[in-house]
N, C-alpha and C positions, 0 to 999 in steps of 0.2 A: 100321696104315699105310693112308692113304687118298690115292690119286693119281688125277687125271683127266688123260688125254692125248688131245688132239684132232689131227685130221689136217691142219689148216691151211687150211681153206676159208673162205669168206666168213661173217661173223658172222650173216647172215640165216638161215643153216642151223643155227644153234647154239641156238635157243630152248630146245629140249628138253634139250640138254646143259647149258646154263646153269642151268636150273631144277633139274636133277639135282645140279649142283654146290652150289647154295644149300641143297638139302635135307640136305646133309652137315654144314651149319654150324649154329651156335647162333643164337639171336635177336639181331638187331642186330650182325651180324658185321663184323669189320674186315679189310680186304684190303690187302696190300702188292703193288704192281705193279712188275715188273722188266722194262724194255723193252730191255735192253742188247744184244740180238741185232740190233736195228734201227739205222737211221740216226739219229745224235744230233739231226739237224734235225727229226726226226719224233717225238721222245720225248713232247713235250707233246700232239701230235695223238693219240698212242697212249693217253695218259691220258684225254683227252676221249672217245675211242672207248670205253674201258673204263667210264668213268663213265656214258656214254650207254647202253651195253649193259645195265648193271645199275641203270639209273635207276628201274625199277619195283620193284626188290628192296629198296631202302633200306638199303644198307650204311651203317653208322654212320660209317665212315671209309674212304676209299680214298687211300692215299699212294703215292708213287712213289720208288723207290730207284735212284739213278744212280751210286752208288759202293759196290760190295760190300765194298771194303776197310774202309770205315768202319762197316759194318753190325755191330751188337753184339747179343748175346742179350737184354740188358735192354730193348732197343727192339723186337726181333723178337718176343719172347714176348707182346707186347700184341696181336698179330694172330691172326686165326683161319685165314687162308688166304694163300697166296702165288700170284700169277698170273705165270708166266714167259712173256713174249710171244715171237712168232716173229721171224724175220729170218735172219741168217747163223749157222749152228750153230757154226762155228769161232771166230768173233768172240766169241760168248757164252761158249764154253768157255775161251777165253784169259782173259776177265774173271774167271771162276770160279777158275781155277787160280792166279791171283795173289793169292788171298784165302783166308780160312778158311770160305768159304761151304759147302763140303762138310760140315764138322763141324756148322755151324749148321743145315743143312737136315735132317740126321739127328736132331738134338736137337729141332727143330721138329716133325717127324713123331712122334717118341717122345712128345711132350707133347700129341698129338692134333691138330696142325695139318694142314691139307689143302693139297696142292700141285696146281695146275692148270697144265699145260704145253701150249702150242700150237705145233705145228710144231717149229721149232728148240728151243723150250722143252720139248717132249716128247722129242725125240731125245736131248738131253743127260742125261735121266733114265735112259736105258737103258745097255746095256753097251758099245756101240761106236758111233762116229760115222761109219763108212764109209757107212751108209745115207743120209746127207745128200748123197752123190754120185750117188745113183740118179736115173733118170728123165731127161726132156728138159730140165729146168731145174735142174740140180744146184747145190748150194752150192759156191762156191770156198773153198779154204782160205786166206782172205785174211790170217789171223793166222799162217800158216806154222807151225802147231803140229805137233809130231812124233808125240806119243802120241795115238792116237784113242780111248783109253779114256773111257767115259762115267762117270756117277755111280753106276752099278750098283744102282739102287734096285729093279730087277726081277730080281735074280740075273743069270743069263746072257742074258736076253732083250734084244735090241736093238729099237729102234722105228724104223719107216720111215713117213714121212708123205707126203701127196699121192700115195698109191699108185694106180696104174692097172694093169689086167690085163696090159698089154703089158710090164710090168716083172717079171712072174713069174719068168722065167728068170734075170734079173739077181739077184733076191733069192735064188733057189735056189742059184746059184753062190756067193754070199756065204756061205750056210749051210754049204755043203760045204767051202769054202776056209778059213773062219775058225772054224767050229765053234759059232757062236752062233745060237740060234733067233731068229726075227724076228717081231714083231707088226706087220703092215702095215695102215695106216689110210687109207681113202679121205678125201678132203677134207671130206666131210659126215658123217664118223663119228668116234667117240671110244670110249675104254674107261675104265671106272673099275676101279682095282685096289684091292681091300680085302684086305689081307694077301696070300694066295696065290690069291685068286679074281678072275677077270677078268669084268666084265660089259660087254657092248657096248651103247652108247647112241648116239642120233642117228638119222640117216636111212639109213645104209648099214652094211654088214657090216664086220667085221675079218677079216683072213686071217692065220693063224698057221702059220709055216713052221718045221718041225723036220727033223732027219735022217730021221725016220720017215714024215712025212706033210705034206700041205698041207691045212689045215682052215679052212673058212669058217664063222665064227660070226656068226649073224644078230643084228640089234638086239633087245634084250630077253633075250638068252640069256647064260648064264654058263658059264665053264670054269675049272677049276683049272689053274694053271701047274704044269708037271712039275718 
């Protein structure tokens, strides 16, 4: 299992993260871009941004998926990676729950595919969506979803993006109330999860909150998930 989760900052801070992402892929990789957390009016702009971001890397193909319900394995298996863009976490999860994307993404990972989730696209990969409500600019539950369960690709770990030190108490209270550990990512940081090992990449640290401790993991350092 290879996952990259970024904290949701500006792409100008992601050069190292993007290069790390590419290093996980084969020669002439193919990328599927999923922008469904964002505003539909900006989907094409998002595709252009992704194409520009990876213009020096020469993806053989970058395609955009706008309907998860129509996504089939025979199509998906032709890609090396999926990039799930940021936006509103709850809008994205509603799109996923109305489809068989959960089964497809597990099958994709099992066959060696790499998932790259940014902000909302990272949060939904974790165990719980409550973290999307943290901070000064929280996501609204515009989709009015009832269950806050994520895709659970990290076991019990939830992901919090756009993390600031002022939110430390809020995250700790969540850990105590809900029982889920949290990996908090600054906007210019990311993690790569390779099976049960976490490696911090980018310009800033990641902070791991558990019942036992609060641990800051610096860029370039690794840690096994408990």
